[in-house]
CHARMM-style PDB file with segment names, atoms N, HN, CA, C and O in Angstrom:
ATOM      1  N   MET     1       0.842  -1.187   0.000  1.00  0.00      PROA
ATOM      2  CA  MET     1       0.000   0.000   0.000  1.00  0.00      PROA
ATOM      3  C   MET     1       0.879   1.239   0.000  1.00  0.00      PROA
ATOM      4  O   MET     1       1.991   1.240   0.529  1.00  0.00      PROA
ATOM      5  N   ALA     2       0.363   2.270  -0.593  1.00  0.00      PROA
ATOM      6  HN  ALA     2      -0.540   2.269  -1.023  1.00  0.00      PROA
ATOM      7  CA  ALA     2       1.035   3.563  -0.628  1.00  0.00      PROA
ATOM      8  C   ALA     2       0.018   4.624  -0.221  1.00  0.00      PROA
ATOM      9  O   ALA     2      -1.180   4.351  -0.147  1.00  0.00      PROA
ATOM     10  N   THR     3       0.496   5.817   0.038  1.00  0.00      PROA
ATOM     11  HN  THR     3       1.470   6.039  -0.022  1.00  0.00      PROA
ATOM     12  CA  THR     3      -0.373   6.931   0.423  1.00  0.00      PROA
ATOM     13  C   THR     3      -0.161   8.076  -0.546  1.00  0.00      PROA
ATOM     14  O   THR     3       0.970   8.362  -0.940  1.00  0.00      PROA
ATOM     15  N   ARG     4      -1.243   8.733  -0.933  1.00  0.00      PROA
ATOM     16  HN  ARG     4      -2.162   8.501  -0.613  1.00  0.00      PROA
ATOM     17  CA  ARG     4      -1.139   9.929  -1.768  1.00  0.00      PROA
ATOM     18  C   ARG     4      -2.032  11.013  -1.195  1.00  0.00      PROA
ATOM     19  O   ARG     4      -3.019  10.734  -0.514  1.00  0.00      PROA
ATOM     20  N   ILE     5      -1.670  12.245  -1.482  1.00  0.00      PROA
ATOM     21  HN  ILE     5      -0.868  12.472  -2.035  1.00  0.00      PROA
ATOM     22  CA  ILE     5      -2.475  13.401  -1.091  1.00  0.00      PROA
ATOM     23  C   ILE     5      -3.263  13.823  -2.319  1.00  0.00      PROA
ATOM     24  O   ILE     5      -2.680  14.092  -3.370  1.00  0.00      PROA
ATOM     25  N   GLU     6      -4.577  13.882  -2.195  1.00  0.00      PROA
ATOM     26  HN  GLU     6      -5.050  13.663  -1.341  1.00  0.00      PROA
ATOM     27  CA  GLU     6      -5.432  14.217  -3.333  1.00  0.00      PROA
ATOM     28  C   GLU     6      -6.546  15.149  -2.893  1.00  0.00      PROA
ATOM     29  O   GLU     6      -6.761  15.376  -1.702  1.00  0.00      PROA
ATOM     30  N   PHE     7      -7.252  15.685  -3.885  1.00  0.00      PROA
ATOM     31  HN  PHE     7      -7.077  15.501  -4.852  1.00  0.00      PROA
ATOM     32  CA  PHE     7      -8.413  16.522  -3.595  1.00  0.00      PROA
ATOM     33  C   PHE     7      -9.434  16.334  -4.695  1.00  0.00      PROA
ATOM     34  O   PHE     7      -9.074  16.038  -5.834  1.00  0.00      PROA
ATOM     35  N   SER     8     -10.711  16.503  -4.366  1.00  0.00      PROA
ATOM     36  HN  SER     8     -11.004  16.744  -3.441  1.00  0.00      PROA
ATOM     37  CA  SER     8     -11.775  16.321  -5.355  1.00  0.00      PROA
ATOM     38  C   SER     8     -12.556  17.597  -5.615  1.00  0.00      PROA
ATOM     39  O   SER     8     -13.452  17.621  -6.458  1.00  0.00      PROA
ATOM     40  N   LYS     9     -12.215  18.668  -4.886  1.00  0.00      PROA
ATOM     41  HN  LYS     9     -11.486  18.649  -4.201  1.00  0.00      PROA
ATOM     42  CA  LYS     9     -12.818  19.972  -5.144  1.00  0.00      PROA
ATOM     43  C   LYS     9     -11.779  21.030  -4.803  1.00  0.00      PROA
ATOM     44  O   LYS     9     -10.826  20.765  -4.070  1.00  0.00      PROA
ATOM     45  N   HSD    10     -11.971  22.225  -5.336  1.00  0.00      PROA
ATOM     46  HN  HSD    10     -12.745  22.441  -5.931  1.00  0.00      PROA
ATOM     47  CA  HSD    10     -11.038  23.316  -5.079  1.00  0.00      PROA
ATOM     48  C   HSD    10     -11.319  23.944  -3.723  1.00  0.00      PROA
ATOM     49  O   HSD    10     -12.447  23.918  -3.232  1.00  0.00      PROA
ATOM     50  N   GLY    11     -10.272  24.509  -3.126  1.00  0.00      PROA
ATOM     51  HN  GLY    11      -9.355  24.529  -3.524  1.00  0.00      PROA
ATOM     52  CA  GLY    11     -10.422  25.175  -1.838  1.00  0.00      PROA
ATOM     53  C   GLY    11      -9.090  25.311  -1.140  1.00  0.00      PROA
ATOM     54  O   GLY    11      -8.034  25.247  -1.770  1.00  0.00      PROA
ATOM     55  N   GLY    12      -9.146  25.497   0.152  1.00  0.00      PROA
ATOM     56  HN  GLY    12     -10.004  25.548   0.664  1.00  0.00      PROA
ATOM     57  CA  GLY    12      -7.959  25.631   0.979  1.00  0.00      PROA
ATOM     58  C   GLY    12      -7.412  24.275   1.390  1.00  0.00      PROA
ATOM     59  O   GLY    12      -7.821  23.249   0.846  1.00  0.00      PROA
ATOM     60  N   PRO    13      -6.487  24.262   2.350  1.00  0.00      PROA
ATOM     61  CA  PRO    13      -5.895  23.004   2.803  1.00  0.00      PROA
ATOM     62  C   PRO    13      -6.918  21.987   3.311  1.00  0.00      PROA
ATOM     63  O   PRO    13      -6.638  20.788   3.336  1.00  0.00      PROA
ATOM     64  N   GLU    14      -8.086  22.449   3.710  1.00  0.00      PROA
ATOM     65  HN  GLU    14      -8.313  23.423   3.690  1.00  0.00      PROA
ATOM     66  CA  GLU    14      -9.102  21.529   4.236  1.00  0.00      PROA
ATOM     67  C   GLU    14      -9.635  20.557   3.183  1.00  0.00      PROA
ATOM     68  O   GLU    14     -10.252  19.557   3.550  1.00  0.00      PROA
ATOM     69  N   VAL    15      -9.419  20.812   1.881  1.00  0.00      PROA
ATOM     70  HN  VAL    15      -8.918  21.625   1.583  1.00  0.00      PROA
ATOM     71  CA  VAL    15      -9.907  19.896   0.845  1.00  0.00      PROA
ATOM     72  C   VAL    15      -8.928  18.753   0.577  1.00  0.00      PROA
ATOM     73  O   VAL    15      -9.246  17.833  -0.177  1.00  0.00      PROA
ATOM     74  N   LEU    16      -7.746  18.801   1.184  1.00  0.00      PROA
ATOM     75  HN  LEU    16      -7.488  19.548   1.797  1.00  0.00      PROA
ATOM     76  CA  LEU    16      -6.745  17.756   0.975  1.00  0.00      PROA
ATOM     77  C   LEU    16      -7.107  16.503   1.758  1.00  0.00      PROA
ATOM     78  O   LEU    16      -7.611  16.578   2.879  1.00  0.00      PROA
ATOM     79  N   ASN    17      -6.844  15.355   1.155  1.00  0.00      PROA
ATOM     80  HN  ASN    17      -6.435  15.293   0.245  1.00  0.00      PROA
ATOM     81  CA  ASN    17      -7.165  14.079   1.781  1.00  0.00      PROA
ATOM     82  C   ASN    17      -6.023  13.094   1.535  1.00  0.00      PROA
ATOM     83  O   ASN    17      -5.576  12.936   0.399  1.00  0.00      PROA
ATOM     84  N   ALA    18      -5.553  12.440   2.578  1.00  0.00      PROA
ATOM     85  HN  ALA    18      -5.916  12.569   3.501  1.00  0.00      PROA
ATOM     86  CA  ALA    18      -4.567  11.368   2.433  1.00  0.00      PROA
ATOM     87  C   ALA    18      -5.322  10.072   2.190  1.00  0.00      PROA
ATOM     88  O   ALA    18      -6.185   9.696   2.983  1.00  0.00      PROA
ATOM     89  N   SER    19      -5.004   9.388   1.099  1.00  0.00      PROA
ATOM     90  HN  SER    19      -4.303   9.693   0.455  1.00  0.00      PROA
ATOM     91  CA  SER    19      -5.700   8.135   0.798  1.00  0.00      PROA
ATOM     92  C   SER    19      -4.691   7.037   0.488  1.00  0.00      PROA
ATOM     93  O   SER    19      -3.642   7.282  -0.107  1.00  0.00      PROA
ATOM     94  N   LYS    20      -5.030   5.835   0.899  1.00  0.00      PROA
ATOM     95  HN  LYS    20      -5.883   5.636   1.382  1.00  0.00      PROA
ATOM     96  CA  LYS    20      -4.210   4.653   0.622  1.00  0.00      PROA
ATOM     97  C   LYS    20      -4.604   4.091  -0.738  1.00  0.00      PROA
ATOM     98  O   LYS    20      -5.773   4.141  -1.121  1.00  0.00      PROA
ATOM     99  N   PHE    21      -3.628   3.558  -1.464  1.00  0.00      PROA
ATOM    100  HN  PHE    21      -2.679   3.518  -1.152  1.00  0.00      PROA
ATOM    101  CA  PHE    21      -3.897   2.933  -2.752  1.00  0.00      PROA
ATOM    102  C   PHE    21      -2.809   1.903  -3.035  1.00  0.00      PROA
ATOM    103  O   PHE    21      -1.739   1.925  -2.427  1.00  0.00      PROA
ATOM    104  N   THR    22      -3.100   1.008  -3.960  1.00  0.00      PROA
ATOM    105  HN  THR    22      -3.970   0.990  -4.454  1.00  0.00      PROA
ATOM    106  CA  THR    22      -2.119   0.026  -4.402  1.00  0.00      PROA
ATOM    107  C   THR    22      -1.617   0.450  -5.776  1.00  0.00      PROA
ATOM    108  O   THR    22      -2.393   0.489  -6.730  1.00  0.00      PROA
ATOM    109  N   PRO    23      -0.325   0.770  -5.891  1.00  0.00      PROA
ATOM    110  CA  PRO    23       0.200   1.195  -7.196  1.00  0.00      PROA
ATOM    111  C   PRO    23       0.122   0.060  -8.216  1.00  0.00      PROA
ATOM    112  O   PRO    23       0.253  -1.113  -7.867  1.00  0.00      PROA
ATOM    113  N   ASN    24      -0.092   0.424  -9.473  1.00  0.00      PROA
ATOM    114  HN  ASN    24      -0.199   1.377  -9.756  1.00  0.00      PROA
ATOM    115  CA  ASN    24      -0.069  -0.556 -10.552  1.00  0.00      PROA
ATOM    116  C   ASN    24       1.360  -1.034 -10.767  1.00  0.00      PROA
ATOM    117  O   ASN    24       2.312  -0.294 -10.520  1.00  0.00      PROA
ATOM    118  N   ALA    25       1.507  -2.257 -11.223  1.00  0.00      PROA
ATOM    119  HN  ALA    25       0.734  -2.858 -11.424  1.00  0.00      PROA
ATOM    120  CA  ALA    25       2.830  -2.762 -11.587  1.00  0.00      PROA
ATOM    121  C   ALA    25       3.318  -1.997 -12.815  1.00  0.00      PROA
ATOM    122  O   ALA    25       2.519  -1.663 -13.689  1.00  0.00      PROA
ATOM    123  N   PRO    26       4.614  -1.717 -12.891  1.00  0.00      PROA
ATOM    124  CA  PRO    26       5.118  -0.992 -14.055  1.00  0.00      PROA
ATOM    125  C   PRO    26       4.957  -1.803 -15.340  1.00  0.00      PROA
ATOM    126  O   PRO    26       5.108  -3.025 -15.348  1.00  0.00      PROA
ATOM    127  N   ALA    27       4.653  -1.104 -16.406  1.00  0.00      PROA
ATOM    128  HN  ALA    27       4.531  -0.112 -16.400  1.00  0.00      PROA
ATOM    129  CA  ALA    27       4.524  -1.731 -17.720  1.00  0.00      PROA
ATOM    130  C   ALA    27       5.910  -1.886 -18.345  1.00  0.00      PROA
ATOM    131  O   ALA    27       6.913  -1.469 -17.765  1.00  0.00      PROA
ATOM    132  N   GLU    28       5.954  -2.479 -19.513  1.00  0.00      PROA
ATOM    133  HN  GLU    28       5.140  -2.818 -19.984  1.00  0.00      PROA
ATOM    134  CA  GLU    28       7.209  -2.625 -20.251  1.00  0.00      PROA
ATOM    135  C   GLU    28       7.877  -1.262 -20.417  1.00  0.00      PROA
ATOM    136  O   GLU    28       7.212  -0.280 -20.747  1.00  0.00      PROA
ATOM    137  N   ASN    29       9.162  -1.201 -20.194  1.00  0.00      PROA
ATOM    138  HN  ASN    29       9.703  -1.999 -19.926  1.00  0.00      PROA
ATOM    139  CA  ASN    29       9.961   0.030 -20.309  1.00  0.00      PROA
ATOM    140  C   ASN    29       9.582   1.089 -19.283  1.00  0.00      PROA
ATOM    141  O   ASN    29       9.830   2.272 -19.519  1.00  0.00      PROA
ATOM    142  N   GLU    30       8.995   0.715 -18.166  1.00  0.00      PROA
ATOM    143  HN  GLU    30       8.793  -0.246 -17.975  1.00  0.00      PROA
ATOM    144  CA  GLU    30       8.687   1.628 -17.061  1.00  0.00      PROA
ATOM    145  C   GLU    30       9.358   1.128 -15.790  1.00  0.00      PROA
ATOM    146  O   GLU    30       9.687  -0.051 -15.667  1.00  0.00      PROA
ATOM    147  N   VAL    31       9.553   2.037 -14.853  1.00  0.00      PROA
ATOM    148  HN  VAL    31       9.286   2.995 -14.953  1.00  0.00      PROA
ATOM    149  CA  VAL    31      10.037   1.666 -13.525  1.00  0.00      PROA
ATOM    150  C   VAL    31       9.074   2.234 -12.497  1.00  0.00      PROA
ATOM    151  O   VAL    31       8.322   3.166 -12.782  1.00  0.00      PROA
ATOM    152  N   GLN    32       9.103   1.670 -11.311  1.00  0.00      PROA
ATOM    153  HN  GLN    32       9.714   0.913 -11.079  1.00  0.00      PROA
ATOM    154  CA  GLN    32       8.306   2.185 -10.197  1.00  0.00      PROA
ATOM    155  C   GLN    32       9.264   2.851  -9.217  1.00  0.00      PROA
ATOM    156  O   GLN    32      10.306   2.288  -8.880  1.00  0.00      PROA
ATOM    157  N   VAL    33       8.913   4.043  -8.764  1.00  0.00      PROA
ATOM    158  HN  VAL    33       8.068   4.500  -9.037  1.00  0.00      PROA
ATOM    159  CA  VAL    33       9.745   4.790  -7.833  1.00  0.00      PROA
ATOM    160  C   VAL    33       9.016   4.899  -6.507  1.00  0.00      PROA
ATOM    161  O   VAL    33       7.865   5.333  -6.459  1.00  0.00      PROA
ATOM    162  N   GLU    34       9.684   4.504  -5.428  1.00  0.00      PROA
ATOM    163  HN  GLU    34      10.618   4.151  -5.467  1.00  0.00      PROA
ATOM    164  CA  GLU    34       9.138   4.683  -4.086  1.00  0.00      PROA
ATOM    165  C   GLU    34       9.601   6.044  -3.587  1.00  0.00      PROA
ATOM    166  O   GLU    34      10.780   6.231  -3.284  1.00  0.00      PROA
ATOM    167  N   ASN    35       8.680   6.989  -3.502  1.00  0.00      PROA
ATOM    168  HN  ASN    35       7.722   6.837  -3.748  1.00  0.00      PROA
ATOM    169  CA  ASN    35       9.027   8.342  -3.067  1.00  0.00      PROA
ATOM    170  C   ASN    35       9.327   8.366  -1.580  1.00  0.00      PROA
ATOM    171  O   ASN    35       8.603   7.781  -0.775  1.00  0.00      PROA
ATOM    172  N   LYS    36      10.394   9.044  -1.234  1.00  0.00      PROA
ATOM    173  HN  LYS    36      10.982   9.519  -1.889  1.00  0.00      PROA
ATOM    174  CA  LYS    36      10.758   9.251   0.167  1.00  0.00      PROA
ATOM    175  C   LYS    36      10.450  10.678   0.594  1.00  0.00      PROA
ATOM    176  O   LYS    36      10.288  10.951   1.783  1.00  0.00      PROA
ATOM    177  N   ALA    37      10.368  11.585  -0.369  1.00  0.00      PROA
ATOM    178  HN  ALA    37      10.500  11.363  -1.335  1.00  0.00      PROA
ATOM    179  CA  ALA    37      10.041  12.989  -0.087  1.00  0.00      PROA
ATOM    180  C   ALA    37       9.399  13.585  -1.328  1.00  0.00      PROA
ATOM    181  O   ALA    37       9.786  13.256  -2.450  1.00  0.00      PROA
ATOM    182  N   ILE    38       8.423  14.457  -1.134  1.00  0.00      PROA
ATOM    183  HN  ILE    38       8.109  14.724  -0.223  1.00  0.00      PROA
ATOM    184  CA  ILE    38       7.825  15.182  -2.255  1.00  0.00      PROA
ATOM    185  C   ILE    38       7.844  16.663  -1.933  1.00  0.00      PROA
ATOM    186  O   ILE    38       7.870  17.066  -0.770  1.00  0.00      PROA
ATOM    187  N   GLY    39       7.832  17.459  -2.979  1.00  0.00      PROA
ATOM    188  HN  GLY    39       7.812  17.132  -3.924  1.00  0.00      PROA
ATOM    189  CA  GLY    39       7.791  18.902  -2.789  1.00  0.00      PROA
ATOM    190  C   GLY    39       6.431  19.454  -3.177  1.00  0.00      PROA
ATOM    191  O   GLY    39       5.881  19.097  -4.219  1.00  0.00      PROA
ATOM    192  N   ILE    40       5.906  20.304  -2.355  1.00  0.00      PROA
ATOM    193  HN  ILE    40       6.353  20.594  -1.509  1.00  0.00      PROA
ATOM    194  CA  ILE    40       4.682  21.044  -2.667  1.00  0.00      PROA
ATOM    195  C   ILE    40       5.116  22.489  -2.876  1.00  0.00      PROA
ATOM    196  O   ILE    40       5.694  23.099  -1.977  1.00  0.00      PROA
ATOM    197  N   ASN    41       4.843  23.038  -4.050  1.00  0.00      PROA
ATOM    198  HN  ASN    41       4.374  22.542  -4.781  1.00  0.00      PROA
ATOM    199  CA  ASN    41       5.268  24.405  -4.316  1.00  0.00      PROA
ATOM    200  C   ASN    41       4.068  25.309  -4.589  1.00  0.00      PROA
ATOM    201  O   ASN    41       2.920  24.875  -4.495  1.00  0.00      PROA
ATOM    202  N   TYR    42       4.339  26.549  -4.922  1.00  0.00      PROA
ATOM    203  HN  TYR    42       5.271  26.902  -4.999  1.00  0.00      PROA
ATOM    204  CA  TYR    42       3.247  27.516  -5.094  1.00  0.00      PROA
ATOM    205  C   TYR    42       2.290  27.125  -6.205  1.00  0.00      PROA
ATOM    206  O   TYR    42       1.099  27.420  -6.105  1.00  0.00      PROA
ATOM    207  N   ILE    43       2.762  26.468  -7.266  1.00  0.00      PROA
ATOM    208  HN  ILE    43       3.729  26.228  -7.347  1.00  0.00      PROA
ATOM    209  CA  ILE    43       1.863  26.034  -8.344  1.00  0.00      PROA
ATOM    210  C   ILE    43       0.848  25.021  -7.807  1.00  0.00      PROA
ATOM    211  O   ILE    43      -0.319  25.046  -8.198  1.00  0.00      PROA
ATOM    212  N   ASP    44       1.288  24.136  -6.916  1.00  0.00      PROA
ATOM    213  HN  ASP    44       2.236  24.117  -6.598  1.00  0.00      PROA
ATOM    214  CA  ASP    44       0.363  23.170  -6.312  1.00  0.00      PROA
ATOM    215  C   ASP    44      -0.751  23.881  -5.545  1.00  0.00      PROA
ATOM    216  O   ASP    44      -1.902  23.446  -5.588  1.00  0.00      PROA
ATOM    217  N   THR    45      -0.427  24.959  -4.853  1.00  0.00      PROA
ATOM    218  HN  THR    45       0.508  25.312  -4.818  1.00  0.00      PROA
ATOM    219  CA  THR    45      -1.469  25.693  -4.124  1.00  0.00      PROA
ATOM    220  C   THR    45      -2.410  26.397  -5.095  1.00  0.00      PROA
ATOM    221  O   THR    45      -3.601  26.525  -4.812  1.00  0.00      PROA
ATOM    222  N   TYR    46      -1.894  26.856  -6.238  1.00  0.00      PROA
ATOM    223  HN  TYR    46      -0.926  26.752  -6.468  1.00  0.00      PROA
ATOM    224  CA  TYR    46      -2.759  27.468  -7.257  1.00  0.00      PROA
ATOM    225  C   TYR    46      -3.712  26.432  -7.850  1.00  0.00      PROA
ATOM    226  O   TYR    46      -4.893  26.714  -8.052  1.00  0.00      PROA
ATOM    227  N   ILE    47      -3.197  25.235  -8.126  1.00  0.00      PROA
ATOM    228  HN  ILE    47      -2.238  25.006  -7.961  1.00  0.00      PROA
ATOM    229  CA  ILE    47      -4.047  24.160  -8.662  1.00  0.00      PROA
ATOM    230  C   ILE    47      -5.122  23.797  -7.648  1.00  0.00      PROA
ATOM    231  O   ILE    47      -6.294  23.673  -8.002  1.00  0.00      PROA
ATOM    232  N   ARG    48      -4.726  23.625  -6.381  1.00  0.00      PROA
ATOM    233  HN  ARG    48      -3.773  23.726  -6.094  1.00  0.00      PROA
ATOM    234  CA  ARG    48      -5.686  23.270  -5.332  1.00  0.00      PROA
ATOM    235  C   ARG    48      -6.775  24.324  -5.190  1.00  0.00      PROA
ATOM    236  O   ARG    48      -7.941  23.991  -4.982  1.00  0.00      PROA
ATOM    237  N   SER    49      -6.398  25.597  -5.301  1.00  0.00      PROA
ATOM    238  HN  SER    49      -5.450  25.868  -5.469  1.00  0.00      PROA
ATOM    239  CA  SER    49      -7.376  26.670  -5.111  1.00  0.00      PROA
ATOM    240  C   SER    49      -8.244  26.913  -6.345  1.00  0.00      PROA
ATOM    241  O   SER    49      -9.256  27.608  -6.258  1.00  0.00      PROA
ATOM    242  N   GLY    50      -7.857  26.343  -7.505  1.00  0.00      PROA
ATOM    243  HN  GLY    50      -7.035  25.778  -7.576  1.00  0.00      PROA
ATOM    244  CA  GLY    50      -8.649  26.509  -8.720  1.00  0.00      PROA
ATOM    245  C   GLY    50      -8.136  27.584  -9.655  1.00  0.00      PROA
ATOM    246  O   GLY    50      -8.749  27.829 -10.694  1.00  0.00      PROA
ATOM    247  N   LEU    51      -7.023  28.237  -9.320  1.00  0.00      PROA
ATOM    248  HN  LEU    51      -6.524  28.038  -8.477  1.00  0.00      PROA
ATOM    249  CA  LEU    51      -6.473  29.277 -10.191  1.00  0.00      PROA
ATOM    250  C   LEU    51      -5.843  28.706 -11.453  1.00  0.00      PROA
ATOM    251  O   LEU    51      -5.883  29.352 -12.500  1.00  0.00      PROA
ATOM    252  N   TYR    52      -5.268  27.522 -11.383  1.00  0.00      PROA
ATOM    253  HN  TYR    52      -5.235  26.997 -10.533  1.00  0.00      PROA
ATOM    254  CA  TYR    52      -4.667  26.835 -12.526  1.00  0.00      PROA
ATOM    255  C   TYR    52      -5.336  25.473 -12.671  1.00  0.00      PROA
ATOM    256  O   TYR    52      -5.702  24.857 -11.670  1.00  0.00      PROA
ATOM    257  N   PRO    53      -5.501  24.990 -13.916  1.00  0.00      PROA
ATOM    258  CA  PRO    53      -6.032  23.629 -14.090  1.00  0.00      PROA
ATOM    259  C   PRO    53      -4.955  22.606 -13.733  1.00  0.00      PROA
ATOM    260  O   PRO    53      -3.769  22.876 -13.921  1.00  0.00      PROA
ATOM    261  N   PRO    54      -5.343  21.443 -13.225  1.00  0.00      PROA
ATOM    262  CA  PRO    54      -4.336  20.414 -12.927  1.00  0.00      PROA
ATOM    263  C   PRO    54      -3.766  19.839 -14.217  1.00  0.00      PROA
ATOM    264  O   PRO    54      -4.483  19.748 -15.214  1.00  0.00      PROA
ATOM    265  N   PRO    55      -2.487  19.447 -14.221  1.00  0.00      PROA
ATOM    266  CA  PRO    55      -1.945  18.775 -15.407  1.00  0.00      PROA
ATOM    267  C   PRO    55      -2.669  17.449 -15.617  1.00  0.00      PROA
ATOM    268  O   PRO    55      -2.986  16.759 -14.648  1.00  0.00      PROA
ATOM    269  N   SER    56      -2.930  17.087 -16.855  1.00  0.00      PROA
ATOM    270  HN  SER    56      -2.672  17.647 -17.643  1.00  0.00      PROA
ATOM    271  CA  SER    56      -3.733  15.889 -17.126  1.00  0.00      PROA
ATOM    272  C   SER    56      -3.066  14.616 -16.627  1.00  0.00      PROA
ATOM    273  O   SER    56      -3.760  13.666 -16.264  1.00  0.00      PROA
ATOM    274  N   ILE    57      -1.734  14.572 -16.600  1.00  0.00      PROA
ATOM    275  HN  ILE    57      -1.170  15.343 -16.895  1.00  0.00      PROA
ATOM    276  CA  ILE    57      -1.047  13.351 -16.180  1.00  0.00      PROA
ATOM    277  C   ILE    57      -1.119  13.140 -14.669  1.00  0.00      PROA
ATOM    278  O   ILE    57      -1.017  12.006 -14.201  1.00  0.00      PROA
ATOM    279  N   ALA    58      -1.291  14.198 -13.914  1.00  0.00      PROA
ATOM    280  HN  ALA    58      -1.374  15.119 -14.294  1.00  0.00      PROA
ATOM    281  CA  ALA    58      -1.305  14.080 -12.444  1.00  0.00      PROA
ATOM    282  C   ALA    58      -2.543  14.752 -11.878  1.00  0.00      PROA
ATOM    283  O   ALA    58      -2.464  15.464 -10.876  1.00  0.00      PROA
ATOM    284  N   LYS    59      -3.673  14.532 -12.506  1.00  0.00      PROA
ATOM    285  HN  LYS    59      -3.738  13.954 -13.319  1.00  0.00      PROA
ATOM    286  CA  LYS    59      -4.897  15.240 -12.154  1.00  0.00      PROA
ATOM    287  C   LYS    59      -5.268  15.065 -10.688  1.00  0.00      PROA
ATOM    288  O   LYS    59      -5.507  13.951 -10.220  1.00  0.00      PROA
ATOM    289  N   ALA    60      -5.312  16.159  -9.991  1.00  0.00      PROA
ATOM    290  HN  ALA    60      -5.119  17.063 -10.372  1.00  0.00      PROA
ATOM    291  CA  ALA    60      -5.779  16.231  -8.603  1.00  0.00      PROA
ATOM    292  C   ALA    60      -4.938  15.420  -7.624  1.00  0.00      PROA
ATOM    293  O   ALA    60      -5.430  15.024  -6.567  1.00  0.00      PROA
ATOM    294  N   VAL    61      -3.681  15.170  -7.963  1.00  0.00      PROA
ATOM    295  HN  VAL    61      -3.281  15.492  -8.821  1.00  0.00      PROA
ATOM    296  CA  VAL    61      -2.762  14.486  -7.050  1.00  0.00      PROA
ATOM    297  C   VAL    61      -1.485  15.300  -6.966  1.00  0.00      PROA
ATOM    298  O   VAL    61      -0.939  15.712  -7.989  1.00  0.00      PROA
ATOM    299  N   PHE    62      -1.007  15.534  -5.756  1.00  0.00      PROA
ATOM    300  HN  PHE    62      -1.451  15.200  -4.925  1.00  0.00      PROA
ATOM    301  CA  PHE    62       0.229  16.291  -5.568  1.00  0.00      PROA
ATOM    302  C   PHE    62       1.433  15.362  -5.571  1.00  0.00      PROA
ATOM    303  O   PHE    62       1.303  14.142  -5.467  1.00  0.00      PROA
ATOM    304  N   GLY    63       2.601  15.966  -5.692  1.00  0.00      PROA
ATOM    305  HN  GLY    63       2.707  16.956  -5.777  1.00  0.00      PROA
ATOM    306  CA  GLY    63       3.836  15.206  -5.593  1.00  0.00      PROA
ATOM    307  C   GLY    63       4.545  14.994  -6.909  1.00  0.00      PROA
ATOM    308  O   GLY    63       5.186  13.959  -7.091  1.00  0.00      PROA
ATOM    309  N   THR    64       4.455  15.938  -7.840  1.00  0.00      PROA
ATOM    310  HN  THR    64       3.934  16.778  -7.692  1.00  0.00      PROA
ATOM    311  CA  THR    64       5.149  15.792  -9.112  1.00  0.00      PROA
ATOM    312  C   THR    64       6.639  16.081  -8.984  1.00  0.00      PROA
ATOM    313  O   THR    64       7.408  15.749  -9.885  1.00  0.00      PROA
ATOM    314  N   GLU    65       7.056  16.691  -7.887  1.00  0.00      PROA
ATOM    315  HN  GLU    65       6.431  16.960  -7.154  1.00  0.00      PROA
ATOM    316  CA  GLU    65       8.476  16.868  -7.579  1.00  0.00      PROA
ATOM    317  C   GLU    65       8.789  15.880  -6.464  1.00  0.00      PROA
ATOM    318  O   GLU    65       8.228  15.974  -5.372  1.00  0.00      PROA
ATOM    319  N   ALA    66       9.681  14.936  -6.733  1.00  0.00      PROA
ATOM    320  HN  ALA    66      10.137  14.860  -7.620  1.00  0.00      PROA
ATOM    321  CA  ALA    66       9.886  13.876  -5.749  1.00  0.00      PROA
ATOM    322  C   ALA    66      11.329  13.398  -5.714  1.00  0.00      PROA
ATOM    323  O   ALA    66      12.093  13.589  -6.660  1.00  0.00      PROA
ATOM    324  N   ALA    67      11.680  12.775  -4.602  1.00  0.00      PROA
ATOM    325  HN  ALA    67      11.059  12.620  -3.833  1.00  0.00      PROA
ATOM    326  CA  ALA    67      12.964  12.102  -4.433  1.00  0.00      PROA
ATOM    327  C   ALA    67      12.687  10.717  -3.868  1.00  0.00      PROA
ATOM    328  O   ALA    67      11.920  10.568  -2.917  1.00  0.00      PROA
ATOM    329  N   GLY    68      13.307   9.721  -4.448  1.00  0.00      PROA
ATOM    330  HN  GLY    68      13.930   9.842  -5.220  1.00  0.00      PROA
ATOM    331  CA  GLY    68      13.089   8.362  -3.980  1.00  0.00      PROA
ATOM    332  C   GLY    68      14.054   7.403  -4.630  1.00  0.00      PROA
ATOM    333  O   GLY    68      15.116   7.804  -5.106  1.00  0.00      PROA
ATOM    334  N   HSD    69      13.686   6.129  -4.653  1.00  0.00      PROA
ATOM    335  HN  HSD    69      12.823   5.804  -4.267  1.00  0.00      PROA
ATOM    336  CA  HSD    69      14.527   5.128  -5.294  1.00  0.00      PROA
ATOM    337  C   HSD    69      13.663   4.154  -6.091  1.00  0.00      PROA
ATOM    338  O   HSD    69      12.481   3.964  -5.808  1.00  0.00      PROA
ATOM    339  N   LYS    70      14.288   3.548  -7.090  1.00  0.00      PROA
ATOM    340  HN  LYS    70      15.249   3.703  -7.319  1.00  0.00      PROA
ATOM    341  CA  LYS    70      13.582   2.586  -7.932  1.00  0.00      PROA
ATOM    342  C   LYS    70      13.229   1.367  -7.089  1.00  0.00      PROA
ATOM    343  O   LYS    70      14.098   0.773  -6.451  1.00  0.00      PROA
ATOM    344  N   SER    71      11.951   0.999  -7.087  1.00  0.00      PROA
ATOM    345  HN  SER    71      11.245   1.482  -7.605  1.00  0.00      PROA
ATOM    346  CA  SER    71      11.509  -0.125  -6.262  1.00  0.00      PROA
ATOM    347  C   SER    71      11.033  -1.319  -7.080  1.00  0.00      PROA
ATOM    348  O   SER    71      10.906  -2.419  -6.542  1.00  0.00      PROA
ATOM    349  N   ALA    72      10.769  -1.125  -8.362  1.00  0.00      PROA
ATOM    350  HN  ALA    72      10.872  -0.232  -8.799  1.00  0.00      PROA
ATOM    351  CA  ALA    72      10.331  -2.230  -9.225  1.00  0.00      PROA
ATOM    352  C   ALA    72      10.658  -1.887 -10.667  1.00  0.00      PROA
ATOM    353  O   ALA    72      10.819  -0.720 -11.024  1.00  0.00      PROA
ATOM    354  N   ARG    73      10.750  -2.902 -11.472  1.00  0.00      PROA
ATOM    355  HN  ARG    73      10.619  -3.850 -11.182  1.00  0.00      PROA
ATOM    356  CA  ARG    73      11.058  -2.733 -12.883  1.00  0.00      PROA
ATOM    357  C   ARG    73       9.932  -3.222 -13.731  1.00  0.00      PROA
ATOM    358  OT1 ARG    73      10.010  -3.160 -14.958  1.00  0.00      PROA
TER     359      ARG     73
END
């Protein structure tokens, strides 16, 4: 199991929710990274508040800046 911070509506920090999920196994030519730290920056707060649209690849999930290690191939 892993944990991610997500939101389903725009607003302040109160809309953030920590949820458990099971990551998918990596596909061919992909790796899985176990994040040890993520960065939340000002753009993330703009997305959460509704000022900017979320990027389609990471819709409504934070943590696009991360540090970790490869955990699966």
